C-alpha positions as CSV (number, residue, x, y, z in Angstrom):
1,M,98.0,139.3,100.6
2,R,97.5,142.7,98.9
3,F,101.3,142.8,98.1
4,L,101.1,139.3,96.5
5,V,98.2,140.3,94.3
6,M,99.9,143.5,93.2
7,S,103.1,141.6,92.5
8,L,101.3,139.1,90.3
9,A,99.5,141.9,88.4
10,A,102.8,143.6,87.7
11,L,104.4,140.4,86.4
12,I,101.4,139.6,84.2
13,A,101.4,143.1,82.7
14,T,105.0,143.0,81.6
15,E,105.8,140.5,78.9
16,A,109.1,140.1,77.1
17,H,109.3,139.5,73.4
18,A,112.5,138.4,71.6
19,E,112.8,139.4,68.0
20,G,115.7,137.0,67.3
21,F,119.0,137.8,65.6
22,A,119.6,141.0,63.7
23,V,121.1,139.1,60.7
24,H,119.5,136.0,59.4
25,D,121.9,135.4,56.5
26,L,125.4,134.9,57.9
27,S,127.0,134.9,54.5
28,T,126.6,138.7,54.5
29,V,128.8,139.2,57.5
30,A,131.4,136.5,56.7
31,G,133.9,138.9,55.1
32,D,133.8,141.4,57.9
33,A,134.2,138.6,60.5
34,S,137.2,137.2,58.6
35,A,138.8,140.7,58.4
36,A,138.2,141.3,62.1
37,L,140.2,138.2,63.0
38,G,143.2,139.3,61.1
39,A,145.4,138.3,58.2
40,G,145.4,134.7,57.2
41,F,141.8,133.9,58.1
42,T,139.5,132.8,55.4
43,H,135.9,131.8,55.5
44,K,133.3,129.5,54.1
45,A,129.8,130.9,54.2
46,E,126.2,129.6,53.9
47,P,123.1,131.5,54.8
48,G,122.8,129.7,58.2
49,R,126.5,129.0,58.9
50,V,129.9,130.6,58.7
51,T,133.2,128.8,59.2
52,L,136.3,130.9,59.8
53,F,139.7,129.2,59.7
54,C,143.4,130.0,59.4
55,V,145.5,127.3,57.7
56,D,148.8,129.1,58.1
57,C,148.3,130.0,61.8
58,K,149.9,127.9,64.6
59,G,147.4,125.3,65.7
60,G,145.1,125.8,62.8
61,P,142.3,127.7,64.7
62,M,138.8,127.4,63.4
63,I,135.5,129.1,64.4
64,D,132.2,127.7,63.4
65,I,129.0,129.8,63.8
66,K,125.6,128.3,63.1
67,I,122.2,129.7,63.7
68,G,118.9,127.9,63.5
69,R,116.1,126.5,65.6
């Protein structure tokens, strides 16, 4: 019983807080993300969304990143 009380006290004392993403405006990192994927990739950026695509690449790959609630 004493172990249970101590375990509950330890769990209550330690709370976790999430601060969210480091970047809230994805348009600021769109150029870097496009360059990291390689030649041919272009991007379309908005504050909450980035779309990276390569028209000339085989299969036409596309990456869509969106943050929000």
